[in-house]
C-alpha positions as CSV (number, residue, x, y, z in Angstrom):
1,M,5.7,-14.0,-35.4
2,S,7.9,-13.6,-32.6
3,N,7.7,-14.7,-28.9
4,S,7.7,-11.1,-28.0
5,D,5.1,-9.8,-30.7
6,Y,3.5,-12.5,-29.1
7,I,3.6,-11.9,-25.1
8,R,2.8,-8.0,-26.0
9,G,-0.1,-9.5,-28.0
10,L,-1.5,-11.2,-25.6
11,K,-0.7,-8.7,-22.7
12,E,-2.4,-6.3,-25.3
13,K,-5.7,-9.0,-24.2
14,H,-5.0,-9.6,-21.4
15,L,-5.6,-5.3,-20.5
16,E,-8.5,-5.4,-23.1
17,Q,-9.7,-7.7,-20.5
18,L,-9.1,-5.9,-17.9
19,A,-10.4,-2.8,-19.0
20,S,-13.5,-4.4,-19.2
21,Y,-13.8,-5.8,-15.7
22,H,-13.0,-2.7,-14.6
23,E,-15.9,-1.3,-16.3
24,N,-18.5,-3.9,-14.5
25,L,-16.7,-3.4,-11.0
26,V,-17.0,-0.1,-10.4
27,R,-21.0,-0.6,-11.5
28,K,-20.6,-3.5,-8.6
29,P,-18.0,-2.8,-6.5
30,E,-16.7,-5.6,-3.9
31,L,-15.0,-4.4,-0.4
32,R,-12.1,-7.2,0.1
33,R,-9.5,-4.8,2.0
34,L,-10.4,-2.8,4.8
35,F,-7.8,-0.6,6.2
36,F,-7.7,0.5,9.7
37,E,-5.8,3.5,10.6
38,L,-5.5,3.0,14.2
39,T,-3.0,5.5,15.5
40,L,-0.8,8.6,14.0
41,R,0.7,7.8,15.9
42,C,4.6,7.1,14.9
43,N,7.8,6.5,17.2
44,A,9.9,7.5,13.8
45,R,9.7,10.3,11.0
46,C,9.8,9.2,7.9
47,F,10.6,12.2,5.1
48,H,8.2,10.0,2.8
49,C,5.5,9.7,5.5
50,G,2.2,9.8,3.6
51,S,-0.3,10.8,6.9
52,N,2.2,13.0,8.2
53,C,2.7,10.9,11.4
54,T,4.0,11.9,14.6
55,P,4.9,11.8,18.3
56,F,2.0,12.9,19.2
57,A,-1.6,11.0,19.7
58,G,-4.4,13.2,17.9
59,E,-7.8,12.1,17.7
60,E,-8.3,8.2,17.6
61,L,-11.5,5.6,18.1
62,T,-11.7,3.7,20.8
63,L,-10.9,0.3,21.9
64,E,-15.6,-0.1,22.3
65,E,-15.9,1.4,18.8
66,Y,-14.0,-0.8,17.3
67,K,-15.2,-3.6,18.8
68,R,-18.6,-2.8,17.5
69,I,-17.2,-1.2,14.3
70,L,-16.2,-5.4,13.6
71,E,-19.5,-6.4,14.5
72,Q,-21.1,-4.5,11.8
73,V,-18.6,-4.8,9.3
74,R,-18.9,-8.6,9.8
75,G,-22.8,-8.5,9.7
76,D,-23.1,-6.8,6.4
77,F,-20.0,-7.9,4.2
78,G,-18.5,-11.2,6.7
79,T,-14.8,-12.9,6.9
80,D,-14.5,-15.3,4.3
81,R,-13.5,-12.7,1.2
82,L,-12.5,-9.7,3.7
83,Q,-9.0,-8.7,5.0
84,L,-8.2,-6.2,7.2
85,C,-5.2,-4.2,7.2
86,I,-3.9,-2.2,10.3
87,T,-1.6,0.2,10.3
88,G,-0.6,3.9,11.1
89,G,1.2,5.9,12.1
90,E,2.5,2.7,14.3
91,P,-0.3,0.7,15.0
92,L,1.7,-1.3,17.9
93,L,2.1,2.3,20.0
94,R,-1.8,2.1,20.5
95,R,-1.8,0.0,24.4
96,D,-5.3,-1.9,23.3
97,F,-3.8,-3.4,20.0
98,F,-3.7,-6.9,21.0
99,D,-7.3,-6.5,22.7
100,I,-8.1,-4.7,19.7
101,M,-6.8,-7.6,16.9
102,G,-7.9,-10.2,19.7
103,Y,-10.8,-9.7,19.3
104,A,-11.4,-9.1,15.9
105,H,-9.0,-12.8,15.1
106,R,-12.4,-14.7,17.7
107,L,-15.1,-12.9,15.3
108,G,-13.0,-14.7,12.4
109,F,-11.5,-12.4,10.4
110,R,-8.2,-12.5,8.8
111,W,-5.8,-9.4,9.2
112,G,-1.8,-8.8,8.6
113,M,-0.4,-5.3,9.5
114,T,2.0,-2.7,8.2
115,S,4.8,-1.6,10.9
116,N,8.4,-0.5,11.4
117,A,8.8,-3.7,13.6
118,T,11.2,-1.5,16.2
119,L,9.1,-2.8,18.8
120,I,8.5,-6.8,17.8
121,T,10.5,-8.1,20.6
122,R,10.3,-11.9,20.7
123,E,7.1,-12.1,23.3
124,C,5.7,-9.1,21.0
125,A,6.0,-12.0,17.9
126,K,4.5,-14.2,20.0
127,K,1.5,-12.7,20.7
128,L,0.8,-11.1,17.1
129,A,0.6,-14.9,16.2
130,D,-1.7,-15.7,19.5
131,C,-4.4,-13.1,18.4
132,G,-4.0,-14.3,14.9
133,M,-1.7,-12.0,12.7
134,G,-1.2,-14.0,9.3
135,T,1.2,-11.1,8.0
136,I,3.3,-8.3,8.0
137,S,5.0,-5.7,5.6
138,V,8.0,-4.4,7.6
139,S,9.8,-0.8,6.3
140,I,13.6,-1.0,5.5
141,D,14.2,1.9,3.0
142,G,18.0,2.0,2.9
143,L,21.0,0.5,4.6
144,P,21.4,1.4,8.4
145,E,22.7,4.8,8.1
146,T,20.4,5.9,5.3
147,H,17.4,4.1,6.7
148,D,18.0,5.5,9.7
149,E,17.9,9.3,8.2
150,L,15.3,9.2,6.4
151,R,13.0,7.4,9.1
152,G,14.4,9.9,11.6
153,L,14.8,7.3,14.0
154,K,18.7,6.3,15.3
155,G,18.9,2.8,15.8
156,G,16.2,2.3,13.9
157,Y,17.5,-0.5,11.3
158,D,19.0,-2.6,13.5
159,L,15.5,-2.9,15.7
160,A,13.5,-3.1,12.9
161,M,16.3,-6.4,11.7
162,A,15.8,-7.7,15.2
163,G,12.1,-6.6,15.4
164,I,11.6,-8.9,11.3
165,Q,14.2,-12.2,13.1
166,N,11.6,-11.8,16.0
167,L,9.6,-12.8,13.5
168,I,10.9,-15.3,11.4
169,D,12.0,-17.3,14.5
170,E,8.4,-17.1,15.7
171,N,7.5,-19.4,12.3
172,A,4.0,-18.9,12.9
173,F,3.1,-15.9,10.1
174,R,1.6,-17.2,6.1
175,S,3.7,-13.7,4.7
176,I,6.5,-11.1,6.1
177,Q,7.3,-9.1,3.7
178,V,9.8,-6.1,3.9
179,T,8.7,-2.8,1.7
180,T,11.7,0.2,0.5
181,V,10.7,3.3,-0.7
182,F,13.4,3.6,-3.5
183,N,14.2,7.7,-4.1
184,H,16.9,10.2,-6.4
185,R,19.4,8.8,-3.2
186,N,18.9,5.9,-1.6
187,I,18.4,3.7,-5.9
188,S,22.0,3.6,-4.9
189,E,21.5,1.1,-2.3
190,I,19.4,-1.4,-4.4
191,D,22.2,-4.3,-5.1
192,A,23.8,-4.0,-1.6
193,L,19.7,-4.2,0.1
194,F,18.9,-7.1,-2.4
195,E,21.9,-9.3,-0.8
196,I,20.4,-8.5,2.4
197,M,16.6,-9.3,2.1
198,D,17.7,-12.4,-0.1
199,G,19.9,-13.6,3.1
200,L,16.9,-13.6,5.3
201,D,14.0,-16.0,5.7
202,I,11.3,-13.3,4.0
203,D,8.3,-14.3,1.9
204,S,8.4,-11.2,-0.7
205,W,10.5,-8.3,-1.2
206,R,7.8,-5.3,-2.4
207,V,10.3,-2.9,-3.9
208,I,8.5,0.9,-4.3
209,N,9.4,4.2,-5.6
210,L,9.0,7.5,-4.1
211,E,5.2,8.8,-3.8
212,P,4.4,13.0,-4.4
213,I,2.2,12.2,-1.5
214,G,2.9,13.6,2.5
215,R,5.4,14.7,4.0
216,A,8.1,14.0,0.3
217,L,6.2,16.8,-1.1
218,Q,8.7,18.5,0.9
219,R,11.6,17.2,-0.8
220,P,11.1,17.0,-4.9
221,D,15.1,16.9,-4.7
222,L,14.6,12.9,-3.9
223,M,11.6,11.6,-6.4
224,C,13.1,9.1,-9.0
225,T,13.9,10.4,-11.9
226,K,13.9,8.7,-15.2
227,E,16.7,7.0,-15.0
228,D,15.9,5.6,-11.1
229,Y,12.2,4.2,-12.9
230,I,14.2,2.3,-15.0
231,R,17.2,1.1,-13.4
232,L,14.3,0.2,-10.4
233,F,11.6,-2.0,-12.8
234,E,14.6,-3.3,-14.6
235,F,16.1,-4.6,-11.8
236,I,12.5,-6.2,-10.5
237,R,12.3,-8.0,-13.6
238,E,16.0,-9.4,-14.1
239,K,15.0,-10.6,-10.6
240,R,11.9,-11.9,-10.7
241,R,13.7,-13.8,-13.8
242,Q,15.7,-15.0,-11.8
243,G,13.3,-16.5,-9.3
244,Y,13.2,-14.1,-6.7
245,P,10.0,-13.2,-4.7
246,V,10.6,-9.3,-5.6
247,E,7.4,-7.3,-6.7
248,Y,6.8,-3.4,-7.6
249,G,4.0,-2.7,-5.3
250,C,0.4,-1.6,-7.2
251,S,1.5,2.3,-7.7
252,H,0.8,2.9,-11.0
253,Y,-0.3,2.1,-14.9
254,L,2.8,0.7,-16.0
255,G,2.5,0.5,-20.2
256,P,2.8,-3.2,-21.7
257,D,6.8,-3.4,-21.4
258,Y,6.9,-3.8,-17.5
259,E,3.2,-4.4,-17.0
260,A,2.9,-9.0,-16.4
261,E,6.8,-8.4,-15.7
262,V,7.2,-6.8,-12.0
263,R,3.9,-7.6,-10.3
264,E,1.7,-11.2,-10.4
265,W,-0.9,-9.0,-12.5
266,Y,-1.6,-6.1,-14.0
267,W,-2.4,-2.8,-12.5
268,L,-5.7,-1.7,-11.1
269,C,-6.3,0.9,-8.5
270,N,-8.2,-1.2,-5.6
271,A,-9.7,2.3,-3.7
272,G,-12.9,2.6,-3.5
273,V,-13.4,-1.4,-5.9
274,Y,-11.9,-3.2,-3.5
275,T,-10.6,-1.0,-0.7
276,A,-11.8,1.5,2.0
277,S,-9.7,3.0,5.0
278,I,-11.0,3.9,8.6
279,M,-9.3,6.8,9.3
280,A,-7.7,7.1,13.5
281,N,-10.4,9.9,13.8
282,G,-13.2,7.8,11.9
283,D,-13.4,9.4,8.9
284,I,-13.9,7.1,6.2
285,A,-12.4,7.0,2.4
286,A,-11.0,4.6,-0.1
287,C,-7.0,4.9,0.4
288,L,-4.9,6.0,2.9
289,D,-2.3,7.2,1.0
290,I,-5.3,9.7,-0.7
291,E,-5.2,13.4,-0.1
292,R,-7.3,14.2,2.7
293,R,-9.0,16.5,1.6
294,P,-13.0,16.8,2.1
295,E,-14.7,16.2,-1.1
296,L,-12.6,12.2,-0.6
297,I,-13.6,12.1,2.8
298,Q,-17.1,9.7,2.3
299,G,-18.6,9.9,5.9
300,N,-17.5,8.9,9.6
301,I,-17.9,5.4,10.8
302,K,-19.3,6.9,14.1
303,T,-22.5,8.5,12.7
304,D,-22.4,6.5,9.8
305,R,-22.9,2.6,8.8
306,L,-19.4,1.3,6.1
307,Y,-22.3,-0.4,4.4
308,D,-23.9,2.4,3.8
309,V,-21.2,4.3,2.6
310,W,-19.3,1.4,0.8
311,N,-23.0,1.5,-1.4
312,E,-24.0,4.5,-1.7
313,R,-21.0,7.0,-1.9
314,F,-17.7,6.5,-3.0
315,E,-19.2,7.6,-7.0
316,I,-15.7,9.9,-6.4
317,F,-13.1,7.0,-6.5
318,R,-15.7,5.0,-9.3
319,Q,-15.6,7.3,-12.7
320,D,-12.4,7.6,-15.0
321,L,-10.3,9.5,-13.9
322,S,-8.8,9.8,-17.3
323,E,-12.1,12.0,-18.0
324,K,-10.7,15.7,-16.4
325,C,-7.6,15.1,-18.1
326,V,-7.2,16.6,-21.6
327,S,-3.6,15.8,-22.3
328,C,-5.4,11.8,-21.0
329,K,-7.8,11.9,-23.4
330,S,-5.8,11.9,-26.7
331,C,-4.0,9.2,-25.1
332,G,-3.6,5.6,-26.8
333,H,-3.3,3.8,-23.6
334,R,-6.4,5.5,-21.7
335,R,-8.3,2.8,-21.5
336,F,-5.9,1.0,-19.6
337,C,-4.3,3.4,-16.8
338,R,-7.9,5.2,-16.3
339,G,-5.5,8.8,-15.3
340,D,-3.4,6.1,-13.0
341,A,-4.3,5.9,-8.9
342,Y,-6.4,8.1,-6.8
343,H,-3.4,9.0,-4.6
344,S,-1.1,10.6,-7.1
345,W,-3.8,12.3,-8.9
346,D,-3.5,16.5,-8.4
347,Y,-7.1,17.7,-7.8
348,D,-6.2,20.9,-8.3
349,Q,-5.7,20.6,-11.8
350,D,-6.8,17.5,-12.7
351,R,-4.4,15.4,-14.1
352,P,-2.1,12.5,-13.0
353,M,0.9,13.8,-10.8
354,V,3.5,10.6,-11.8
355,C,2.2,9.3,-15.2
356,M,4.8,6.8,-16.6
357,K,4.3,7.3,-20.4
358,D,7.1,9.1,-21.9
359,I,9.6,7.4,-19.1
360,L,8.5,3.6,-19.5
361,F,6.1,3.3,-23.3
362,R,5.0,6.1,-25.3
């Protein structure tokens, strides 16, 4: 048996084990990551924003409501295995941000944040450390001109890079990550961006593709082509084999050739089995990237207890999506893919909007 045949056989064995594990997981899910969308306000206007964020505030939970939620979550779920994931909008636009996260820290929660880093001064980085932030992912979406254009914020690249350096200089965080969303246009900058990332003292570079969600739906011309996807995954695999901390996000099942090659492990959509979210207005759902339509909202934290919603609802996120799709039913990878990710599922047509079959595998 050749080495490649052995590796492929081992992957298929692992995928079978993961499929069986998932069958048990949907019967007994475990909340491990709870997203807080603190605000939908943002000082950027990214063309690919999945949440359609604007500079203007909509409905937001109050500080006292967050304190109540945090106390309930600690009492119901504990803090040992649960990570709070703080996002927006730009979370730092909330004037009471440090009050909320300082309270979470005092209650014993581990937490990390997604940010555009443009507001992270030296003073801000110190305050983030003081209130217990452990991890952060900062968005850099191209070389300076490209980044600023895609994010709709002049000077945004320089501000973000300064924010990253302020975080590095603070030397207090478990992980500083940069995330880049590649599309049909900026994929040409991937090698130049790698040189920049390699020169930063960051812990990882998370590389993902543009997804057909939110405002990105208005730019179909920028969706990745088959050639773009192959270039992206070949790049990640090559860099990982060379020992660089480059990784793909959790978006899709990639087939036997790329699974466990571009990520630490195999693909599993976490929505509703490991992950839940509380939106800025209090709505409860699974992943924040999932389309915000009535049947996917499972309750509201103002009137519902998260523990009850997690245990008594979320059925829509604990089913095999492939059972709804005609094409999926005849696919030999169906048991491993299960219809792919909930955030890129077409809920009107009952089919995946992104499928790597015939792009990366057959």
